[in-house]
Predicted model as a PDB file, atoms N, CA, C, CB and O in Angstrom, pLDDT in the B-factor column:
MODEL        1                                                                  
ATOM      1  N   MET A   1       6.831   6.347 -28.114  1.00 77.00           N  
ATOM      2  CA  MET A   1       6.676   6.195 -26.679  1.00 77.00           C  
ATOM      3  C   MET A   1       5.406   5.385 -26.428  1.00 77.00           C  
ATOM      4  CB  MET A   1       6.619   7.586 -25.960  1.00 77.00           C  
ATOM      5  O   MET A   1       4.369   5.644 -27.038  1.00 77.00           O  
ATOM      6  N   SER A   2       5.488   4.418 -25.542  1.00 86.00           N  
ATOM      7  CA  SER A   2       4.317   3.600 -25.225  1.00 86.00           C  
ATOM      8  C   SER A   2       3.359   4.381 -24.325  1.00 86.00           C  
ATOM      9  CB  SER A   2       4.742   2.276 -24.542  1.00 86.00           C  
ATOM     10  O   SER A   2       3.733   5.397 -23.738  1.00 86.00           O  
ATOM     11  N   GLY A   3       2.136   3.903 -24.224  1.00 86.00           N  
ATOM     12  CA  GLY A   3       1.153   4.528 -23.344  1.00 86.00           C  
ATOM     13  C   GLY A   3       1.593   4.494 -21.887  1.00 86.00           C  
ATOM     14  O   GLY A   3       1.354   5.436 -21.131  1.00 86.00           O  
ATOM     15  N   TYR A   4       2.238   3.399 -21.505  1.00 87.00           N  
ATOM     16  CA  TYR A   4       2.738   3.274 -20.132  1.00 87.00           C  
ATOM     17  C   TYR A   4       3.789   4.337 -19.847  1.00 87.00           C  
ATOM     18  CB  TYR A   4       3.325   1.870 -19.893  1.00 87.00           C  
ATOM     19  O   TYR A   4       3.747   5.000 -18.810  1.00 87.00           O  
ATOM     20  N   ASN A   5       4.730   4.496 -20.769  1.00 89.00           N  
ATOM     21  CA  ASN A   5       5.786   5.496 -20.583  1.00 89.00           C  
ATOM     22  C   ASN A   5       5.220   6.914 -20.563  1.00 89.00           C  
ATOM     23  CB  ASN A   5       6.833   5.370 -21.691  1.00 89.00           C  
ATOM     24  O   ASN A   5       5.665   7.744 -19.770  1.00 89.00           O  
ATOM     25  N   LEU A   6       4.256   7.197 -21.416  1.00 88.00           N  
ATOM     26  CA  LEU A   6       3.630   8.520 -21.427  1.00 88.00           C  
ATOM     27  C   LEU A   6       2.890   8.781 -20.118  1.00 88.00           C  
ATOM     28  CB  LEU A   6       2.663   8.648 -22.617  1.00 88.00           C  
ATOM     29  O   LEU A   6       2.953   9.883 -19.572  1.00 88.00           O  
ATOM     30  N   PHE A   7       2.188   7.764 -19.617  1.00 87.00           N  
ATOM     31  CA  PHE A   7       1.490   7.905 -18.335  1.00 87.00           C  
ATOM     32  C   PHE A   7       2.492   8.241 -17.227  1.00 87.00           C  
ATOM     33  CB  PHE A   7       0.712   6.603 -17.986  1.00 87.00           C  
ATOM     34  O   PHE A   7       2.265   9.161 -16.441  1.00 87.00           O  
ATOM     35  N   LEU A   8       3.588   7.505 -17.167  1.00 87.00           N  
ATOM     36  CA  LEU A   8       4.598   7.775 -16.136  1.00 87.00           C  
ATOM     37  C   LEU A   8       5.206   9.158 -16.284  1.00 87.00           C  
ATOM     38  CB  LEU A   8       5.698   6.728 -16.189  1.00 87.00           C  
ATOM     39  O   LEU A   8       5.398   9.860 -15.291  1.00 87.00           O  
ATOM     40  N   LYS A   9       5.507   9.554 -17.502  1.00 90.00           N  
ATOM     41  CA  LYS A   9       6.090  10.872 -17.742  1.00 90.00           C  
ATOM     42  C   LYS A   9       5.174  11.980 -17.237  1.00 90.00           C  
ATOM     43  CB  LYS A   9       6.373  11.065 -19.232  1.00 90.00           C  
ATOM     44  O   LYS A   9       5.640  12.938 -16.621  1.00 90.00           O  
ATOM     45  N   ARG A  10       3.880  11.855 -17.492  1.00 90.00           N  
ATOM     46  CA  ARG A  10       2.924  12.896 -17.106  1.00 90.00           C  
ATOM     47  C   ARG A  10       2.529  12.832 -15.636  1.00 90.00           C  
ATOM     48  CB  ARG A  10       1.689  12.792 -17.955  1.00 90.00           C  
ATOM     49  O   ARG A  10       2.098  13.842 -15.080  1.00 90.00           O  
ATOM     50  N   ASN A  11       2.664  11.667 -14.986  1.00 92.00           N  
ATOM     51  CA  ASN A  11       2.080  11.492 -13.655  1.00 92.00           C  
ATOM     52  C   ASN A  11       3.050  11.135 -12.544  1.00 92.00           C  
ATOM     53  CB  ASN A  11       1.061  10.455 -13.719  1.00 92.00           C  
ATOM     54  O   ASN A  11       2.634  11.001 -11.394  1.00 92.00           O  
ATOM     55  N   ILE A  12       4.318  10.978 -12.848  1.00 92.00           N  
ATOM     56  CA  ILE A  12       5.272  10.534 -11.826  1.00 92.00           C  
ATOM     57  C   ILE A  12       5.276  11.452 -10.612  1.00 92.00           C  
ATOM     58  CB  ILE A  12       6.672  10.457 -12.414  1.00 92.00           C  
ATOM     59  O   ILE A  12       5.478  10.981  -9.493  1.00 92.00           O  
ATOM     60  N   HIS A  13       5.060  12.731 -10.801  1.00 92.00           N  
ATOM     61  CA  HIS A  13       5.076  13.701  -9.694  1.00 92.00           C  
ATOM     62  C   HIS A  13       3.871  13.566  -8.766  1.00 92.00           C  
ATOM     63  CB  HIS A  13       5.125  15.112 -10.248  1.00 92.00           C  
ATOM     64  O   HIS A  13       3.885  14.105  -7.660  1.00 92.00           O  
ATOM     65  N   ALA A  14       2.829  12.853  -9.199  1.00 92.00           N  
ATOM     66  CA  ALA A  14       1.624  12.699  -8.383  1.00 92.00           C  
ATOM     67  C   ALA A  14       1.742  11.548  -7.382  1.00 92.00           C  
ATOM     68  CB  ALA A  14       0.419  12.476  -9.279  1.00 92.00           C  
ATOM     69  O   ALA A  14       0.891  11.392  -6.507  1.00 92.00           O  
ATOM     70  N   PHE A  15       2.803  10.740  -7.515  1.00 92.00           N  
ATOM     71  CA  PHE A  15       2.961   9.563  -6.665  1.00 92.00           C  
ATOM     72  C   PHE A  15       4.009   9.782  -5.583  1.00 92.00           C  
ATOM     73  CB  PHE A  15       3.334   8.356  -7.505  1.00 92.00           C  
ATOM     74  O   PHE A  15       4.976  10.522  -5.762  1.00 92.00           O  
ATOM     75  N   ARG A  16       3.786   9.110  -4.450  1.00 92.00           N  
ATOM     76  CA  ARG A  16       4.767   9.100  -3.365  1.00 92.00           C  
ATOM     77  C   ARG A  16       5.837   8.063  -3.676  1.00 92.00           C  
ATOM     78  CB  ARG A  16       4.088   8.801  -1.993  1.00 92.00           C  
ATOM     79  O   ARG A  16       5.704   7.302  -4.634  1.00 92.00           O  
ATOM     80  N   GLY A  17       6.874   8.028  -2.888  1.00 92.00           N  
ATOM     81  CA  GLY A  17       7.954   7.075  -3.072  1.00 92.00           C  
ATOM     82  C   GLY A  17       7.541   5.627  -2.904  1.00 92.00           C  
ATOM     83  O   GLY A  17       8.196   4.728  -3.430  1.00 92.00           O  
ATOM     84  N   ASP A  18       6.440   5.389  -2.161  1.00 93.00           N  
ATOM     85  CA  ASP A  18       5.981   4.016  -1.952  1.00 93.00           C  
ATOM     86  C   ASP A  18       5.012   3.546  -3.037  1.00 93.00           C  
ATOM     87  CB  ASP A  18       5.318   3.899  -0.597  1.00 93.00           C  
ATOM     88  O   ASP A  18       4.478   2.440  -2.951  1.00 93.00           O  
ATOM     89  N   GLY A  19       4.782   4.382  -4.061  1.00 89.00           N  
ATOM     90  CA  GLY A  19       3.925   3.987  -5.180  1.00 89.00           C  
ATOM     91  C   GLY A  19       2.470   4.393  -5.054  1.00 89.00           C  
ATOM     92  O   GLY A  19       1.708   4.222  -6.006  1.00 89.00           O  
ATOM     93  N   PHE A  20       2.060   4.920  -3.921  1.00 89.00           N  
ATOM     94  CA  PHE A  20       0.685   5.363  -3.740  1.00 89.00           C  
ATOM     95  C   PHE A  20       0.537   6.802  -4.226  1.00 89.00           C  
ATOM     96  CB  PHE A  20       0.260   5.242  -2.260  1.00 89.00           C  
ATOM     97  O   PHE A  20       1.503   7.564  -4.242  1.00 89.00           O  
ATOM     98  N   VAL A  21      -0.679   7.162  -4.620  1.00 90.00           N  
ATOM     99  CA  VAL A  21      -0.941   8.504  -5.114  1.00 90.00           C  
ATOM    100  C   VAL A  21      -0.869   9.496  -3.955  1.00 90.00           C  
ATOM    101  CB  VAL A  21      -2.321   8.573  -5.813  1.00 90.00           C  
ATOM    102  O   VAL A  21      -1.510   9.305  -2.921  1.00 90.00           O  
ATOM    103  N   ALA A  22      -0.093  10.543  -4.136  1.00 92.00           N  
ATOM    104  CA  ALA A  22       0.038  11.594  -3.122  1.00 92.00           C  
ATOM    105  C   ALA A  22      -0.947  12.726  -3.381  1.00 92.00           C  
ATOM    106  CB  ALA A  22       1.474  12.141  -3.095  1.00 92.00           C  
ATOM    107  O   ALA A  22      -1.460  13.331  -2.439  1.00 92.00           O  
ATOM    108  N   ASP A  23      -1.215  13.019  -4.659  1.00 90.00           N  
ATOM    109  CA  ASP A  23      -2.074  14.148  -5.012  1.00 90.00           C  
ATOM    110  C   ASP A  23      -2.899  13.797  -6.249  1.00 90.00           C  
ATOM    111  CB  ASP A  23      -1.231  15.428  -5.262  1.00 90.00           C  
ATOM    112  O   ASP A  23      -2.402  13.875  -7.373  1.00 90.00           O  
ATOM    113  N   TYR A  24      -4.151  13.414  -6.043  1.00 87.00           N  
ATOM    114  CA  TYR A  24      -5.021  13.001  -7.149  1.00 87.00           C  
ATOM    115  C   TYR A  24      -5.284  14.130  -8.141  1.00 87.00           C  
ATOM    116  CB  TYR A  24      -6.339  12.489  -6.604  1.00 87.00           C  
ATOM    117  O   TYR A  24      -5.577  13.872  -9.309  1.00 87.00           O  
ATOM    118  N   SER A  25      -5.182  15.366  -7.693  1.00 88.00           N  
ATOM    119  CA  SER A  25      -5.435  16.489  -8.604  1.00 88.00           C  
ATOM    120  C   SER A  25      -4.329  16.620  -9.651  1.00 88.00           C  
ATOM    121  CB  SER A  25      -5.561  17.797  -7.812  1.00 88.00           C  
ATOM    122  O   SER A  25      -4.508  17.311 -10.654  1.00 88.00           O  
ATOM    123  N   GLN A  26      -3.201  15.971  -9.430  1.00 89.00           N  
ATOM    124  CA  GLN A  26      -2.081  16.030 -10.359  1.00 89.00           C  
ATOM    125  C   GLN A  26      -2.113  14.934 -11.426  1.00 89.00           C  
ATOM    126  CB  GLN A  26      -0.797  15.943  -9.595  1.00 89.00           C  
ATOM    127  O   GLN A  26      -1.294  14.951 -12.344  1.00 89.00           O  
ATOM    128  N   LEU A  27      -3.046  13.980 -11.321  1.00 87.00           N  
ATOM    129  CA  LEU A  27      -3.112  12.879 -12.284  1.00 87.00           C  
ATOM    130  C   LEU A  27      -3.708  13.333 -13.607  1.00 87.00           C  
ATOM    131  CB  LEU A  27      -3.930  11.726 -11.715  1.00 87.00           C  
ATOM    132  O   LEU A  27      -4.671  14.099 -13.632  1.00 87.00           O  
ATOM    133  N   HIS A  28      -3.137  12.860 -14.698  1.00 85.00           N  
ATOM    134  CA  HIS A  28      -3.610  13.156 -16.050  1.00 85.00           C  
ATOM    135  C   HIS A  28      -3.844  11.842 -16.780  1.00 85.00           C  
ATOM    136  CB  HIS A  28      -2.591  14.050 -16.826  1.00 85.00           C  
ATOM    137  O   HIS A  28      -2.977  10.969 -16.788  1.00 85.00           O  
ATOM    138  N   PHE A  29      -5.023  11.700 -17.397  1.00 80.00           N  
ATOM    139  CA  PHE A  29      -5.349  10.473 -18.124  1.00 80.00           C  
ATOM    140  C   PHE A  29      -5.504  10.694 -19.616  1.00 80.00           C  
ATOM    141  CB  PHE A  29      -6.611   9.875 -17.577  1.00 80.00           C  
ATOM    142  O   PHE A  29      -5.616   9.733 -20.378  1.00 80.00           O  
ATOM    143  N   SER A  30      -5.512  11.943 -20.041  1.00 77.00           N  
ATOM    144  CA  SER A  30      -5.637  12.228 -21.471  1.00 77.00           C  
ATOM    145  C   SER A  30      -4.943  13.551 -21.776  1.00 77.00           C  
ATOM    146  CB  SER A  30      -7.137  12.274 -21.908  1.00 77.00           C  
ATOM    147  O   SER A  30      -4.667  14.342 -20.874  1.00 77.00           O  
ATOM    148  N   GLU A  31      -4.668  13.779 -23.047  1.00 76.00           N  
ATOM    149  CA  GLU A  31      -4.045  15.016 -23.512  1.00 76.00           C  
ATOM    150  C   GLU A  31      -5.083  15.845 -24.245  1.00 76.00           C  
ATOM    151  CB  GLU A  31      -2.826  14.723 -24.428  1.00 76.00           C  
ATOM    152  O   GLU A  31      -5.983  15.298 -24.883  1.00 76.00           O  
ATOM    153  N   GLY A  32      -4.964  17.143 -24.158  1.00 78.00           N  
ATOM    154  CA  GLY A  32      -5.842  18.026 -24.899  1.00 78.00           C  
ATOM    155  C   GLY A  32      -7.170  18.267 -24.201  1.00 78.00           C  
ATOM    156  O   GLY A  32      -7.357  17.896 -23.042  1.00 78.00           O  
ATOM    157  N   VAL A  33      -8.086  18.892 -24.926  1.00 80.00           N  
ATOM    158  CA  VAL A  33      -9.401  19.233 -24.394  1.00 80.00           C  
ATOM    159  C   VAL A  33     -10.366  18.087 -24.681  1.00 80.00           C  
ATOM    160  CB  VAL A  33      -9.924  20.564 -25.005  1.00 80.00           C  
ATOM    161  O   VAL A  33     -10.460  17.622 -25.817  1.00 80.00           O  
ATOM    162  N   ARG A  34     -11.070  17.641 -23.674  1.00 76.00           N  
ATOM    163  CA  ARG A  34     -12.046  16.564 -23.804  1.00 76.00           C  
ATOM    164  C   ARG A  34     -13.403  17.050 -23.311  1.00 76.00           C  
ATOM    165  CB  ARG A  34     -11.595  15.307 -23.017  1.00 76.00           C  
ATOM    166  O   ARG A  34     -13.489  17.944 -22.469  1.00 76.00           O  
ATOM    167  N   GLN A  35     -14.445  16.457 -23.842  1.00 78.00           N  
ATOM    168  CA  GLN A  35     -15.792  16.780 -23.372  1.00 78.00           C  
ATOM    169  C   GLN A  35     -15.938  16.297 -21.935  1.00 78.00           C  
ATOM    170  CB  GLN A  35     -16.881  16.138 -24.290  1.00 78.00           C  
ATOM    171  O   GLN A  35     -15.526  15.185 -21.604  1.00 78.00           O  
ATOM    172  N   GLN A  36     -16.519  17.124 -21.092  1.00 77.00           N  
ATOM    173  CA  GLN A  36     -16.698  16.770 -19.696  1.00 77.00           C  
ATOM    174  C   GLN A  36     -17.751  15.673 -19.570  1.00 77.00           C  
ATOM    175  CB  GLN A  36     -17.098  18.006 -18.868  1.00 77.00           C  
ATOM    176  O   GLN A  36     -18.818  15.747 -20.181  1.00 77.00           O  
ATOM    177  N   ALA A  37     -17.439  14.664 -18.775  1.00 76.00           N  
ATOM    178  CA  ALA A  37     -18.384  13.568 -18.545  1.00 76.00           C  
ATOM    179  C   ALA A  37     -19.512  14.058 -17.638  1.00 76.00           C  
ATOM    180  CB  ALA A  37     -17.667  12.333 -17.916  1.00 76.00           C  
ATOM    181  O   ALA A  37     -19.280  14.789 -16.676  1.00 76.00           O  
ATOM    182  N   GLU A  38     -20.710  13.650 -17.956  1.00 81.00           N  
ATOM    183  CA  GLU A  38     -21.858  14.032 -17.139  1.00 81.00           C  
ATOM    184  C   GLU A  38     -22.177  12.924 -16.145  1.00 81.00           C  
ATOM    185  CB  GLU A  38     -23.087  14.335 -18.025  1.00 81.00           C  
ATOM    186  O   GLU A  38     -22.011  11.742 -16.446  1.00 81.00           O  
ATOM    187  N   ASN A  39     -22.628  13.307 -14.974  1.00 80.00           N  
ATOM    188  CA  ASN A  39     -23.056  12.369 -13.941  1.00 80.00           C  
ATOM    189  C   ASN A  39     -21.975  11.372 -13.562  1.00 80.00           C  
ATOM    190  CB  ASN A  39     -24.278  11.630 -14.400  1.00 80.00           C  
ATOM    191  O   ASN A  39     -22.261  10.192 -13.356  1.00 80.00           O  
ATOM    192  N   LEU A  40     -20.749  11.830 -13.468  1.00 81.00           N  
ATOM    193  CA  LEU A  40     -19.640  10.976 -13.074  1.00 81.00           C  
ATOM    194  C   LEU A  40     -19.289  11.307 -11.628  1.00 81.00           C  
ATOM    195  CB  LEU A  40     -18.404  11.166 -14.019  1.00 81.00           C  
ATOM    196  O   LEU A  40     -19.003  12.458 -11.298  1.00 81.00           O  
ATOM    197  N   ASN A  41     -19.314  10.293 -10.770  1.00 82.00           N  
ATOM    198  CA  ASN A  41     -19.066  10.496  -9.352  1.00 82.00           C  
ATOM    199  C   ASN A  41     -17.921   9.614  -8.882  1.00 82.00           C  
ATOM    200  CB  ASN A  41     -20.329  10.211  -8.536  1.00 82.00           C  
ATOM    201  O   ASN A  41     -17.819   8.456  -9.288  1.00 82.00           O  
ATOM    202  N   LEU A  42     -17.066  10.153  -8.035  1.00 84.00           N  
ATOM    203  CA  LEU A  42     -15.969   9.418  -7.433  1.00 84.00           C  
ATOM    204  C   LEU A  42     -16.384   9.024  -6.023  1.00 84.00           C  
ATOM    205  CB  LEU A  42     -14.656  10.259  -7.425  1.00 84.00           C  
ATOM    206  O   LEU A  42     -16.789   9.871  -5.227  1.00 84.00           O  
ATOM    207  N   LYS A  43     -16.281   7.727  -5.718  1.00 87.00           N  
ATOM    208  CA  LYS A  43     -16.674   7.235  -4.403  1.00 87.00           C  
ATOM    209  C   LYS A  43     -15.466   6.612  -3.718  1.00 87.00           C  
ATOM    210  CB  LYS A  43     -17.831   6.209  -4.515  1.00 87.00           C  
ATOM    211  O   LYS A  43     -14.774   5.783  -4.308  1.00 87.00           O  
ATOM    212  N   THR A  44     -15.208   7.011  -2.468  1.00 88.00           N  
ATOM    213  CA  THR A  44     -14.128   6.435  -1.682  1.00 88.00           C  
ATOM    214  C   THR A  44     -14.655   5.190  -0.977  1.00 88.00           C  
ATOM    215  CB  THR A  44     -13.564   7.465  -0.656  1.00 88.00           C  
ATOM    216  O   THR A  44     -15.672   5.234  -0.285  1.00 88.00           O  
ATOM    217  N   MET A  45     -13.949   4.088  -1.167  1.00 87.00           N  
ATOM    218  CA  MET A  45     -14.348   2.823  -0.560  1.00 87.00           C  
ATOM    219  C   MET A  45     -13.718   2.702   0.824  1.00 87.00           C  
ATOM    220  CB  MET A  45     -13.938   1.625  -1.455  1.00 87.00           C  
ATOM    221  O   MET A  45     -12.762   3.413   1.135  1.00 87.00           O  
ATOM    222  N   SER A  46     -14.250   1.804   1.656  1.00 91.00           N  
ATOM    223  CA  SER A  46     -13.748   1.628   3.013  1.00 91.00           C  
ATOM    224  C   SER A  46     -12.309   1.134   3.058  1.00 91.00           C  
ATOM    225  CB  SER A  46     -14.627   0.669   3.757  1.00 91.00           C  
ATOM    226  O   SER A  46     -11.612   1.353   4.048  1.00 91.00           O  
ATOM    227  N   ASP A  47     -11.850   0.463   1.989  1.00 91.00           N  
ATOM    228  CA  ASP A  47     -10.477  -0.040   1.955  1.00 91.00           C  
ATOM    229  C   ASP A  47      -9.485   0.987   1.413  1.00 91.00           C  
ATOM    230  CB  ASP A  47     -10.413  -1.295   1.115  1.00 91.00           C  
ATOM    231  O   ASP A  47      -8.308   0.677   1.233  1.00 91.00           O  
ATOM    232  N   GLY A  48      -9.958   2.217   1.152  1.00 84.00           N  
ATOM    233  CA  GLY A  48      -9.084   3.279   0.669  1.00 84.00           C  
ATOM    234  C   GLY A  48      -9.017   3.396  -0.837  1.00 84.00           C  
ATOM    235  O   GLY A  48      -8.384   4.320  -1.347  1.00 84.00           O  
ATOM    236  N   ASN A  49      -9.647   2.490  -1.569  1.00 86.00           N  
ATOM    237  CA  ASN A  49      -9.694   2.569  -3.009  1.00 86.00           C  
ATOM    238  C   ASN A  49     -10.812   3.502  -3.455  1.00 86.00           C  
ATOM    239  CB  ASN A  49      -9.879   1.185  -3.612  1.00 86.00           C  
ATOM    240  O   ASN A  49     -11.622   3.945  -2.642  1.00 86.00           O  
ATOM    241  N   PHE A  50     -10.851   3.799  -4.750  1.00 83.00           N  
ATOM    242  CA  PHE A  50     -11.858   4.686  -5.311  1.00 83.00           C  
ATOM    243  C   PHE A  50     -12.558   3.982  -6.454  1.00 83.00           C  
ATOM    244  CB  PHE A  50     -11.231   6.013  -5.787  1.00 83.00           C  
ATOM    245  O   PHE A  50     -11.965   3.141  -7.130  1.00 83.00           O  
ATOM    246  N   THR A  51     -13.824   4.325  -6.671  1.00 86.00           N  
ATOM    247  CA  THR A  51     -14.562   3.834  -7.831  1.00 86.00           C  
ATOM    248  C   THR A  51     -15.256   5.016  -8.503  1.00 86.00           C  
ATOM    249  CB  THR A  51     -15.597   2.735  -7.420  1.00 86.00           C  
ATOM    250  O   THR A  51     -15.668   5.969  -7.843  1.00 86.00           O  
ATOM    251  N   LEU A  52     -15.377   4.935  -9.822  1.00 80.00           N  
ATOM    252  CA  LEU A  52     -16.117   5.938 -10.576  1.00 80.00           C  
ATOM    253  C   LEU A  52     -17.472   5.378 -10.943  1.00 80.00           C  
ATOM    254  CB  LEU A  52     -15.345   6.374 -11.838  1.00 80.00           C  
ATOM    255  O   LEU A  52     -17.571   4.239 -11.400  1.00 80.00           O  
ATOM    256  N   HIS A  53     -18.503   6.152 -10.752  1.00 79.00           N  
ATOM    257  CA  HIS A  53     -19.876   5.733 -11.089  1.00 79.00           C  
ATOM    258  C   HIS A  53     -20.449   6.718 -12.083  1.00 79.00           C  
ATOM    259  CB  HIS A  53     -20.782   5.644  -9.815  1.00 79.00           C  
ATOM    260  O   HIS A  53     -21.594   6.568 -12.511  1.00 79.00           O  
TER     261      HIS A  53                                                      
ENDMDL                                                                          
END                                                                             
């Protein structure tokens, strides 16, 4: 299975029918237990996009 297919399999339920994210808490970017990132902040931009700092 490609990375793209795995991403879709794990995250398809987080998206609305128009392709936009409906529930960000449902998104998964990795499998298993990972070390928590320190000092990572999510910022909402004026155009509705997000950036990680």
